[in-house]
C-alpha atoms as one frame of an Amber mdcrd trajectory, in Angstrom:
protein
  13.024  16.577   4.856  13.474  13.039   6.181  16.722  11.098   6.331  15.868
   9.057   3.220  15.123  12.137   1.122  18.348  13.699   2.372  20.254  10.551
   1.405  18.545  10.311  -1.983  18.915  13.943  -3.043  22.454  14.521  -1.754
  24.130  13.241  -4.979  21.673  15.284  -7.082  22.537  18.359  -5.015  26.197
  17.599  -5.652  25.512  17.440  -9.396  23.889  20.894  -9.210  26.940  22.319
  -7.435  29.216  20.744 -10.039  27.125  22.235 -12.848  27.976  25.725 -11.586
  31.587  24.934 -10.665  34.352  26.332 -12.916  35.284  23.700 -15.490  38.951
  24.748 -15.601  39.582  23.767 -11.963  39.692  19.955 -11.850  40.870  19.909
  -8.232  37.765  21.793  -7.103  35.516  19.507  -9.143  37.056  16.347  -7.715
  36.844  17.706  -4.167  33.162  18.619  -4.573  32.309  15.191  -5.993  34.171
  13.417  -3.174  32.519  15.664  -0.590  28.964  14.870  -1.677  29.638  11.157
  -2.182  31.255  10.990   1.268  28.289  12.746   2.896  25.962  10.290   1.142
  28.052   7.406   2.462  27.912   8.811   5.996  24.121   9.164   5.761  23.833
   5.505   4.714  25.990   4.517   7.703  23.657   6.558   9.940  20.787   4.476
   8.550  22.680   1.289   9.355  23.294   2.360  12.948  19.674   3.394  13.584
  17.989   0.613  11.598  16.052  -1.874  13.748  17.081  -5.247  12.306  14.410
  -7.055  14.325  11.634  -5.139  12.570  10.680  -6.694   9.215   8.632  -3.704
   8.041   9.951  -0.792   6.021  11.472   1.914   8.210  12.131   5.682   7.991
   9.087   5.903   5.727   8.297   9.104   3.827   5.067   9.578   1.848   3.882
  12.479  -0.262   0.971  12.066  -2.726   1.864  12.834  -6.347  -1.284  11.708
  -8.163  -3.929  10.461  -5.704  -6.289   9.400  -8.510  -3.709   6.897  -9.750
  -2.441   6.011  -6.290   1.039   7.349  -7.118   3.183   8.712  -4.300   6.638
   9.974  -3.528   7.105   7.063  -1.143  10.471   6.116   0.314  11.373   3.390
   2.774  14.118   0.938   3.609  14.062  -2.649   4.891  16.453  -5.567   5.310
  16.473  -6.228   1.566  17.146  -2.696   0.371  19.479  -1.430   3.115  22.454
  -3.673   2.148  22.085  -2.474  -1.443  21.973   1.181  -0.363  25.177   0.690
   1.637  26.811  -1.115  -1.277  25.845   1.674  -3.688  27.296   4.453  -1.533
  30.518   2.543  -0.811  31.126   1.634  -4.461  30.403   5.171  -5.642  33.036
   6.539  -3.263  35.485   3.853  -4.394  34.755   4.590  -8.064  35.469   8.287
  -7.518  38.733   7.427  -5.764  39.671   5.360  -8.821  38.790   8.185 -11.227
  41.997  10.196 -10.979  43.048   8.706 -14.328  40.122  10.549 -15.962  41.613
  13.761 -17.360  39.158  14.609 -20.143  35.945  16.557 -19.415  36.367  16.022
 -15.689  33.355  18.142 -14.796  30.925  16.230 -17.000  32.298  12.886 -15.829
  31.871  13.564 -12.110  28.457  15.128 -12.673  27.300  11.957 -14.453  28.654
   9.724 -11.666  26.675  11.633  -9.033  23.517  11.504 -11.153  24.032   7.753
 -11.552  24.266   7.358  -7.773  21.066   9.404  -7.438  19.207   7.043  -9.790
  20.550   3.896  -8.130  19.577   5.039  -4.642  16.109   5.950  -5.925  15.583
   2.388  -7.169  16.431   0.871  -3.785  14.538   3.428  -1.682  11.336   3.729
  -3.757   8.184   2.246  -2.236   5.986   3.094  -5.200   6.275   1.278  -8.522
   5.850   4.465 -10.575   8.704   6.051  -8.617  10.749   2.854  -8.916  10.319
   2.806 -12.696  11.226   6.490 -12.975  14.506   6.025 -11.133  15.177   2.818
 -13.098  15.072   4.849 -16.302  17.040   7.739 -14.798  20.110   5.503 -14.476
  20.216   5.032 -18.269  21.033   8.663 -19.053  24.310   9.124 -17.117  25.462
   5.589 -17.989  24.935   6.234 -21.696  27.248   9.257 -21.520  29.762   7.663
 -19.141  30.297   4.727 -21.508  29.885   6.612 -24.775  32.069   9.604 -23.827
  34.809   8.130 -21.628  34.877   4.486 -22.785  37.252   2.515 -25.023  37.524
   2.213 -28.796  34.080   0.625 -29.215  32.427   2.868 -26.655  29.675   4.153
 -28.947  28.510   0.650 -29.834  28.740  -0.391 -26.178  26.678   2.543 -24.895
  24.023   2.127 -27.592  23.891  -1.630 -26.992  23.405  -1.102 -23.275  20.621
   1.453 -23.694  18.723  -0.556 -26.323  18.848  -3.763 -24.278  17.753  -2.000
 -21.091  15.004   0.012 -22.755  13.736  -3.133 -24.478  13.509  -4.857 -21.111
  11.864  -1.788 -19.604   9.017  -2.091 -22.119   8.115  -5.520 -20.737   8.411
  -4.222 -17.184   6.115  -1.317 -18.001   3.535  -3.641 -19.579   3.520  -5.760
 -16.420   3.112  -2.674 -14.249   0.215  -1.460 -16.390  -1.456  -4.872 -16.135
  -1.197  -4.740 -12.343  -2.324  -1.110 -12.105  -5.796  -2.069 -13.317  -6.266
  -4.018 -10.097  -4.627  -1.312  -7.998  -7.433   1.130  -8.768  -9.643  -0.780
  -6.343  -7.364  -0.029  -3.408  -5.858   2.955  -1.712  -2.117   3.156  -1.407
   0.802   2.515  -3.695   1.262  -0.350  -6.081   4.129  -1.732  -4.054   2.140
  -1.930  -0.833  -1.141  -3.177  -2.315   0.065  -5.832  -4.735  -0.369  -8.539
  -2.101  -4.091  -7.802  -2.181  -4.155  -7.657  -5.958  -2.507 -11.064  -6.280
  -5.509 -12.650  -4.569  -7.783 -11.400  -7.333  -5.502 -11.997 -10.331  -5.997
 -15.312 -12.168  -2.896 -17.468 -12.017  -2.536 -17.337 -15.803  -2.365 -13.554
 -15.629   0.108 -13.695 -12.763   2.398 -15.895 -14.858   2.303 -13.503 -17.815
   2.983 -10.521 -15.569   5.898 -12.297 -13.866   7.354 -13.261 -17.256   7.282
  -9.592 -18.244   9.113  -8.679 -15.051  11.562 -11.543 -15.605  12.513 -10.120
 -18.998  12.733  -6.554 -17.696  14.814  -7.375 -14.643  16.617 -10.232 -16.403
  18.292  -7.827 -18.816  19.927  -5.994 -15.913  20.577  -9.124 -13.795  21.634
 -10.433 -16.437  20.282 -13.866 -17.352  20.865 -15.885 -20.498  20.037 -14.985
 -23.283  19.508 -11.352 -22.203  23.159 -10.760 -21.303  24.417  -9.659 -24.736
  25.043  -6.056 -23.686  27.161  -6.927 -20.653  30.567  -8.059 -22.019  30.898
  -5.158 -24.445  29.705  -2.552 -21.939  32.013  -3.823 -19.186  35.046  -4.031
 -21.453  34.561  -0.619 -23.077  33.426   1.341 -20.004  36.066   3.203 -17.962
  37.231   0.971 -15.112  35.587   3.119 -12.370  32.263   2.823 -14.227  32.759
  -0.929 -14.625  32.943  -1.020 -10.823  29.473   0.514 -10.629  28.074  -1.482
 -13.548  29.025  -4.848 -12.155  29.072  -3.961  -8.485  25.637  -2.368  -8.112
  23.767  -1.942 -11.445  23.333  -5.706 -11.825  21.903  -5.835  -8.296  19.035
  -3.596  -9.349  17.707  -6.440 -11.503  18.074  -9.013  -8.727  16.469  -6.671
  -6.182  13.465  -5.985  -8.415  13.010  -9.676  -9.207  12.941 -10.632  -5.521
  10.259  -7.994  -4.931   7.993  -9.321  -7.675   8.523 -12.979  -6.726   7.158
 -12.119  -3.288   4.299 -10.089  -4.725   3.292 -12.765  -7.273   3.874 -15.937
  -5.226   1.573 -18.238  -7.223   3.379 -17.375 -10.439   6.713 -17.782  -8.631
   5.830 -21.371  -7.744   4.668 -22.124 -11.284   7.786 -20.650 -12.896  10.182
 -22.077 -10.300  11.570 -24.780 -12.673  12.348 -22.084 -15.257  14.133 -19.964
 -12.649  16.168 -22.971 -11.492  17.205 -23.787 -15.062  18.161 -20.180 -15.832
  20.185 -19.932 -12.622  22.165 -23.163 -13.117  22.627 -22.591 -16.845  23.837
 -19.042 -16.249  26.386 -20.273 -13.708  27.837 -22.861 -16.085  27.590 -20.735
 -19.226  29.148 -17.645 -17.677  31.904 -19.683 -16.025  32.877 -21.455 -19.261
  32.985 -18.182 -21.196  35.083 -16.556 -18.450  37.495 -19.508 -18.565  38.012
 -18.997 -22.308  38.924 -15.296 -22.097  42.427 -13.871 -22.413  41.239 -10.278
 -21.857  41.149  -9.740 -18.094  38.203  -7.363 -18.233  36.176  -9.732 -20.432
  36.933 -12.554 -17.993  35.556 -10.551 -15.066  32.524  -9.531 -17.150  31.576
 -13.122 -17.975  32.281 -14.193 -14.402  29.544 -11.736 -13.413  27.057 -13.713
 -15.519  28.069 -16.832 -13.584  27.932 -15.245 -10.143  24.610 -13.526 -10.792
  23.290 -16.918 -11.910  24.059 -17.972  -8.348  21.870 -15.111  -7.109  19.023
 -16.281  -9.351  19.447 -19.848  -8.123  19.221 -18.685  -4.506  16.024 -16.730
  -5.014  14.496 -19.570  -7.084  14.456 -21.790  -3.981  11.711 -19.493  -2.626
  12.953 -20.197   0.919  14.400 -17.929   3.588  17.806 -19.626   3.394  17.878
 -19.299  -0.378  16.817 -15.639  -0.301  19.420 -14.978   2.379  22.043 -16.617
   0.168  20.919 -14.481  -2.773  21.261 -11.249  -0.771  24.628 -12.369   0.580
  25.810 -13.166  -2.943  24.561  -9.803  -4.217  26.675  -8.096  -1.567  29.641
 -10.434  -2.062  29.619 -10.039  -5.825  29.335  -6.271  -5.515  32.522  -6.134
  -3.451  34.423  -8.830  -5.372  33.523  -7.741  -8.915  34.090  -4.113  -7.956
  37.545  -4.974  -6.622  38.409  -7.062  -9.699  37.447  -4.314 -12.153  39.314
  -1.770 -10.048  42.507  -3.849  -9.914  42.358  -4.760 -13.610  41.890  -1.080
 -14.433  44.835  -0.044 -12.257  47.021  -2.642 -13.972  45.898  -1.493 -17.426
  46.781   2.114 -16.585  50.360   0.977 -15.931  50.831  -1.457 -18.841  48.161
  -0.535 -21.448  47.322  -4.191 -22.049  44.633  -6.460 -20.636  45.867  -9.654
 -22.305  46.705 -12.108 -19.562  49.464 -13.668 -21.691  51.429 -10.412 -21.595
  52.097 -10.750 -17.856  54.164 -12.933 -15.578  55.755 -12.830 -12.123  54.260
  -9.489 -11.072  54.897 -10.528  -7.473  58.474  -9.233  -7.811  57.541  -5.782
  -9.089  54.056  -5.271  -7.583  53.875  -7.082  -4.213  51.003  -4.995  -2.837
  49.006  -5.481  -6.014  49.755  -9.217  -5.938  48.441  -9.587  -2.392  45.183
  -7.734  -3.051  44.486  -9.344  -6.439  45.170 -12.839  -5.083  42.798 -12.314
  -2.151  40.044 -11.064  -4.449  40.433 -13.950  -6.924  40.373 -16.454  -4.056
  37.197 -14.772  -2.789  35.675 -15.058  -6.282  36.164 -18.829  -6.156  34.574
 -18.998  -2.709  37.561 -19.508  -0.419  36.553 -19.979   3.251  37.208 -16.841
   5.221  35.805 -14.570   2.519  32.257 -13.327   2.002  32.030 -15.284  -1.264
  32.220 -18.572   0.666  29.371 -17.633   3.018  27.120 -16.681   0.117  27.837
 -19.794  -1.946  27.418 -22.088   1.055  24.003 -20.605   1.854  22.745 -21.080
  -1.704  24.213 -24.594  -1.887  22.490 -25.638   1.344  19.156 -24.174   0.247
  19.423 -25.832  -3.158  20.427 -29.219  -1.757  17.487 -29.225   0.662  15.105
 -28.876  -2.288  16.755 -30.527  -5.281  19.474 -32.805  -3.911  21.562 -34.286
  -6.728  20.849 -31.387  -9.066  23.446 -29.462  -7.095  26.132 -31.449  -8.910
  25.793 -28.765 -11.579  26.400 -26.161  -8.879  29.620 -27.980  -7.972  30.729
 -28.058 -11.616  30.257 -24.312 -11.842  32.385 -23.784  -8.742  35.154 -25.969
 -10.226  35.114 -23.911 -13.435  35.345 -20.706 -11.395  38.273 -22.122  -9.430
  39.985 -23.096 -12.692  40.042 -19.638 -14.252  40.783 -17.874 -10.955  43.787
 -20.105 -10.192  44.957 -19.849 -13.807  44.859 -16.055 -13.549  46.856 -16.099
 -10.312  49.425 -18.435 -11.854  49.884 -16.478 -15.080  49.975 -13.024 -13.475
  52.230 -13.702 -10.531  54.488 -16.677 -11.327  57.055 -17.521 -13.998  60.036
 -15.542 -15.299  60.025 -11.758 -15.010  59.503 -10.214 -18.438  61.710  -7.216
 -19.311  58.687  -5.061 -20.074  57.351  -5.658 -16.547  60.470  -4.581 -14.626
  59.518  -0.931 -14.166  55.795  -1.205 -13.345  55.007   0.892 -10.256  53.119
  -0.792  -7.434  49.829   0.473  -6.002  49.937   3.683  -4.017  47.768   6.504
  -2.622  44.208   6.586  -3.998  44.366   3.261  -5.860  45.681   1.420  -2.826
  43.055   3.023  -0.571  40.179   2.176  -2.949  41.286  -1.454  -3.370  42.016
  -1.781   0.344  38.494  -0.703   1.306  36.924  -3.402  -0.857  39.349  -6.148
   0.212  38.833  -5.335   3.894  35.070  -5.593   3.325  35.461  -8.954   1.567
  37.560 -10.446   4.367  35.756  -8.818   7.292  32.311  -9.973   6.126  33.773
 -13.424   5.466  35.098 -13.746   9.008  32.142 -12.000  10.702  29.139 -12.638
   8.420  26.583 -12.634  11.222  26.056  -8.878  11.091  25.170  -8.976   7.386
  22.962 -12.055   7.810  21.040 -10.573  10.745  20.581  -7.273   8.939  18.281
  -8.967   6.427  16.988 -11.917   8.458  13.699 -10.441   9.735  12.677  -9.022
   6.357  13.605 -12.168   4.429  11.723 -14.317   6.943   8.575 -12.319   6.287
   9.072 -12.381   2.509   9.588 -16.148   2.434   6.482 -16.609   4.608   4.439
 -14.651   2.062   5.708 -16.881  -0.752   4.924 -20.066   1.173   1.449 -18.874
   2.109   0.301 -18.686  -1.530   1.301 -21.887  -3.312  -0.815 -22.911  -6.289
């Protein structure tokens, strides 16, 4: 068994162990879940250490034929685009489990579902065959449906059903696009993912556009892009806070990751649909920011801010340049850490006060100094403060956009001002003003909550001060991908 298979199947193995663990011993269950998630994290760090960042090709490849007649394989590989997402997935899963000590109902089923969710997510980022990719894409639906529907808030059943219906609806369009491409794949040996570059030469541009539109809908639901974002606010608000970390921190990145792959594989269609992608990116940034600014529920605010920040990812990839793609990958990583930290900190505050209404708080700096420091740093990172990873990502996308569209980036600037407005408002309302009597006895962060939040904040600041390592990790792969796009203009 190769390193990628070991990494992929470790969470599934953990789920098997949990299935046979005694359900009346929560300490044993939590320890087993943490053990397997930690081993998975260590394996991803081993990949990082041994990955050759100067090699643009997929590395640590594993291939095993499943259905040779259809060209389907158990094919795994990792490159500069997928490796940051694999690292992000393993880190956020460990953080989510650290934040799950508040879960006291059906602990065994909860931790089993979290490990199965990590298994599905890793499969999406490691798969080098479209049939395998689609299988893992659908696998993530099952544990998420139960995690939201069983351990969520008052409207959890509607939220879980909404999420599944939206995602399955998008998956239908993705499947239709894959079936359209598979007709051309029969002429070649190898997997769909490796042979699509050849297929694109034979596909009429009209067909490429239709196929890319199908992918745009399928991946756009998960990204999410307007108007396919309807599931997101309800799911984020009703999901348990540790699951919101995974939803916003890594599940949304699956859509962005898949869309980058198909833009490279259908470059003619990417050039034709570039104006649509630009519009959707800028509109999503403004629309999500305005809706976040209007919210009084802290969790809803973070949920809508995700629409805005993922619009930034779409804008970066719509430039179809190396700088823009680099900005998109940086923003995917930045948003994963920042949104994960925001949902974690909002959840920890809710556990102590049982309210998410921002108007119920004031001057928490006196009672929760550690919480104040971490939350302030994360909100400043969300608005792109220099010295944080959010600034590096936004600057890269802004530069790429300005090189291509010039004055159109005024809309980008407006979006950043809106983000700054609701972030600064949140800091002001939460941490300044008179101390309310109800807030006198709120305990500050400690133990597991402090460790989980500290890990994410350290990542946000460290990658903001030393971004070169993250940039170089993806540089060779993104250079090759952008060259492919440029080589096939209409």
